[in-house]
C-alpha positions as CSV (number, residue, x, y, z in Angstrom):
1,M,0.0,0.0,0.0
2,I,1.2,3.5,-0.8
3,K,0.7,6.2,1.9
4,A,1.9,9.6,0.8
5,F,2.7,12.5,3.2
6,I,1.9,15.9,1.6
7,S,4.1,18.8,2.7
8,H,2.8,22.2,1.6
9,S,2.4,25.8,2.4
10,S,-1.0,27.0,3.5
11,K,-1.2,29.2,0.4
12,D,-1.3,26.0,-1.7
13,K,-4.3,24.4,0.2
14,K,-6.6,24.6,-2.8
15,F,-4.2,22.8,-5.1
16,V,-3.3,20.2,-2.4
17,R,-7.0,19.4,-1.7
18,T,-7.4,18.6,-5.4
19,L,-4.2,16.5,-5.4
20,K,-5.2,14.6,-2.3
21,E,-8.6,13.8,-3.8
22,D,-7.0,12.6,-7.1
23,L,-4.5,10.4,-5.2
24,N,-7.2,8.9,-3.0
25,E,-9.4,8.2,-6.0
26,N,-6.4,6.2,-7.4
27,G,-5.9,4.1,-4.3
28,I,-3.2,6.2,-2.7
29,E,-3.7,7.0,0.9
30,T,-2.6,10.4,1.9
31,W,-1.7,12.3,5.1
32,F,-3.1,15.8,4.8
33,D,-3.1,18.1,7.9
34,E,-6.8,19.2,7.5
35,D,-7.9,15.6,7.6
36,Q,-5.7,14.3,10.3
37,L,-5.1,17.1,12.8
38,D,-7.7,17.8,15.6
39,L,-7.8,20.7,18.0
40,G,-5.5,19.9,20.9
41,D,-3.3,17.3,19.0
42,S,0.4,17.5,19.5
43,L,1.7,18.6,16.1
44,L,5.1,17.1,16.6
45,E,3.7,13.7,17.6
46,K,1.3,13.6,14.7
47,L,4.0,14.6,12.2
48,D,6.5,12.1,13.6
49,T,4.0,9.2,13.5
50,S,2.7,10.1,10.1
51,L,6.2,10.4,8.6
52,E,7.1,7.0,10.0
53,E,4.0,5.4,8.5
54,S,4.3,7.1,5.1
55,T,5.9,5.3,2.2
56,H,6.2,8.4,0.0
57,F,6.8,12.1,0.7
58,I,5.4,14.7,-1.6
59,I,6.7,18.3,-1.3
60,I,4.7,21.1,-2.9
61,L,6.9,24.1,-3.7
62,S,5.2,27.5,-3.9
63,S,5.9,30.2,-6.3
64,L,7.8,33.2,-4.8
65,R,5.2,35.5,-6.5
């Protein structure tokens, strides 16, 4: 099973939501902060666990403009 961690800037949320949906529709599980983080969660613990469980890492680079 492929599980992809998506790292991105908040200004790229719209694009990342679409990417996540496309990946999920093609059988690729994703870790996306909006879906996995709840109020009060330890960000560092969630990130650490998610990175360990992921098989792939996707980095979304933002334009400087």
